[in-house]
Structure formats: structure tokens, C-alpha cells
C-alpha positions in Angstrom: 57.4 -6.8 -75.1 56.6 -10.5 -74.7 52.9 -9.6 -75.0 53.5 -8.1 -78.5 55.5 -11.1 -79.5 52.6 -13.3 -78.5 50.2 -11.0 -80.3 52.3 -11.1 -83.4 52.6 -14.9 -83.4 48.9 -15.5 -82.6 47.2 -13.0 -84.9 49.6 -11.9 -87.6 48.8 -14.5 -90.3 45.0 -14.3 -89.8 45.1 -10.5 -89.9 47.3 -10.6 -93.1 44.7 -12.9 -94.7 41.9 -10.6 -93.7 43.7 -7.5 -95.1 44.7 -9.3 -98.3 41.1 -10.2 -98.9 40.3 -6.5 -99.0 43.4 -5.0 -100.8 44.3 -8.0 -103.0 48.0 -7.8 -102.3 49.9 -9.8 -99.7 52.8 -7.3 -99.3 50.4 -4.4 -98.8 48.4 -6.5 -96.4 51.6 -7.3 -94.4 52.4 -3.6 -94.2 48.8 -2.8 -93.0 49.0 -5.4 -90.2 52.4 -4.2 -89.1 51.1 -0.6 -89.0 48.2 -1.7 -86.9 50.5 -3.5 -84.5 52.8 -0.4 -84.3 49.8 1.9 -83.7 48.6 -0.4 -80.9 52.1 -0.6 -79.4 52.4 3.2 -79.3 48.9 3.7 -77.9 47.7 3.5 -74.4 44.6 1.4 -75.2 43.5 -1.1 -72.7 41.0 -3.9 -73.3 38.6 -5.5 -70.8 38.7 -8.9 -72.4 40.1 -10.9 -75.3 37.0 -10.5 -77.4 37.2 -6.7 -77.4 40.9 -6.9 -78.1 40.3 -9.2 -81.1 37.5 -7.0 -82.3 39.7 -4.0 -82.2 42.5 -5.7 -84.1 40.2 -6.9 -86.9 38.4 -3.6 -87.1 41.6 -1.6 -87.2 43.0 -3.9 -90.0 39.7 -3.7 -91.8 39.6 0.1 -91.7 43.2 0.5 -92.7 42.7 -1.9 -95.6 39.6 0.0 -96.8 41.6 3.3 -96.6 44.5 1.7 -98.6 42.0 0.4 -101.2 40.4 3.9 -101.5 43.9 5.4 -101.7 44.8 3.1 -104.6 41.5 4.0 -106.4 42.4 7.7 -106.1 45.9 7.1 -107.4 44.6 5.0 -110.3 41.9 7.6 -111.1 44.6 10.4 -111.0 46.9 8.4 -113.2 44.0 7.8 -115.7 43.2 11.4 -115.7 46.8 12.3 -116.5 46.9 9.7 -119.3 43.6 11.0 -120.7 44.8 14.6 -120.6 48.1 13.6 -122.1 46.4 11.9 -125.0 44.2 14.9 -125.6 47.3 17.2 -125.9 49.5 14.8 -127.8 51.2 17.8 -129.6 52.2 19.3 -126.3 53.2 16.0 -124.7 56.0 16.4 -122.3 57.5 13.1 -121.1 59.4 14.9 -118.3 56.1 16.3 -116.9 54.6 12.8 -116.8 57.7 11.4 -115.1 57.5 14.1 -112.5 53.8 13.3 -111.8 54.5 9.6 -111.5 57.4 10.6 -109.2 55.1 12.8 -107.1 52.6 10.0 -106.8 55.4 7.7 -105.6 56.5 10.2 -103.0 52.9 10.6 -101.8 52.6 6.8 -101.5 55.7 6.9 -99.2 54.2 9.4 -96.8 53.0 8.3 -93.4 49.4 7.0 -93.7 47.7 10.0 -92.1 49.6 12.5 -94.1 48.9 10.5 -97.3 45.2 10.4 -96.5 45.1 14.2 -96.0 47.1 15.0 -99.2 45.0 12.7 -101.3 41.8 14.2 -99.9 43.2 17.6 -100.8 44.0 16.4 -104.3 40.4 15.3 -104.5 39.4 18.9 -103.8 38.4 18.6 -100.2 38.9 21.6 -97.9 40.8 21.3 -94.7 37.5 21.6 -92.8 36.0 18.8 -94.9 39.0 16.6 -94.3 38.9 17.3 -90.6 35.2 16.4 -90.5 35.7 13.3 -92.6 38.6 12.0 -90.6 37.2 13.2 -87.2 40.3 15.2 -86.4 40.9 18.9 -85.7 41.4 21.3 -88.5 44.7 22.3 -87.0 45.8 18.6 -87.2 44.9 18.6 -90.9 46.8 21.8 -91.5 49.9 20.5 -89.6 49.9 17.2 -91.5 49.4 19.0 -94.8 52.2 21.4 -94.1 54.6 18.6 -93.1 53.6 16.5 -96.1 54.2 19.4 -98.5 57.6 20.0 -96.9 58.5 16.4 -97.3 57.4 16.4 -101.0 59.2 19.7 -101.7 62.4 18.2 -100.2 62.0 15.0 -102.1 61.7 16.9 -105.4 64.6 19.2 -104.5 66.9 16.2 -103.9 66.1 14.5 -107.3 
């Protein structure tokens, strides 16, 4: 535990700055760094020296920041698509429908990172196999995450 406290004290600020440079938001950057530290805490990774450890930290923060930035682009594109479609069909405009879409996007944003990645890639039209290949995970893992995410989303909508 002391090792992680030292890790936090030594690297946290620099890692947040690194993430913020990529995502442009300090709160999101803080979340990213905290997630990287949690993933490291829960893993059984070992490092031969401090340089490989630092390289791992910065690479993990960098990759997670890039994924977050890509996710935000997907969300923004999806929201733009909805707004464009809504404008085209002004006569049939349904405010409740738009609110439910925004609510859905909010629930997707609240999913754990891996589930969120998989759901967003599905929304982009990728198949489970394509997602598995892209994320370098098994197709069964993709299906499991997708199933769990959809269950969470259904429950969220059922409770609202």
C-alpha cells in the first residue's frame, strides 16, 4: 500500500498534465490517471527497473487518454447526427426522443471503460469480431462485455 501511496505522490501530477494535454480537460485527465493506477493496483505486473515502470505509466495514461478522446469524438459525431436528423424532420420532432438519446449517451459514458469502448464500437457499426481484433481481446470477451453493458443500459432506462 505504501508503494502505491508513493506512486501517487510522485507521478500523479505529471501524469494528469500529460493526460490533460491530450484530452483537454483536467477532470477527465484526473479520472484517467486514477483508472490507470487502479488497473495497475489490480494487475500482477512486475517491472525490472524504474524506467520500464515509468514508461508503462506514461504509455498507459497516453493510450487511455487517446481512447477517451476518440470516445468523445464518437459521442459528438453521434450527437451531431441526431441534431442533423432532427432538423431534417422538424415536423416529426419529438423532444422526448431526443432526451432519451441524450440520456442513453450519458448512461453509455458512465459504463466501465472497456464496456463503453465495445458499445461505442458497436454503435459505429463494427461487428463483435472486428471489435475483438481491434482491441486484441477474444470475441467471447466482447460478447460478454456487450451483454453486460446492454443489461446495465436496460436497467438504467427501466429505472427512469
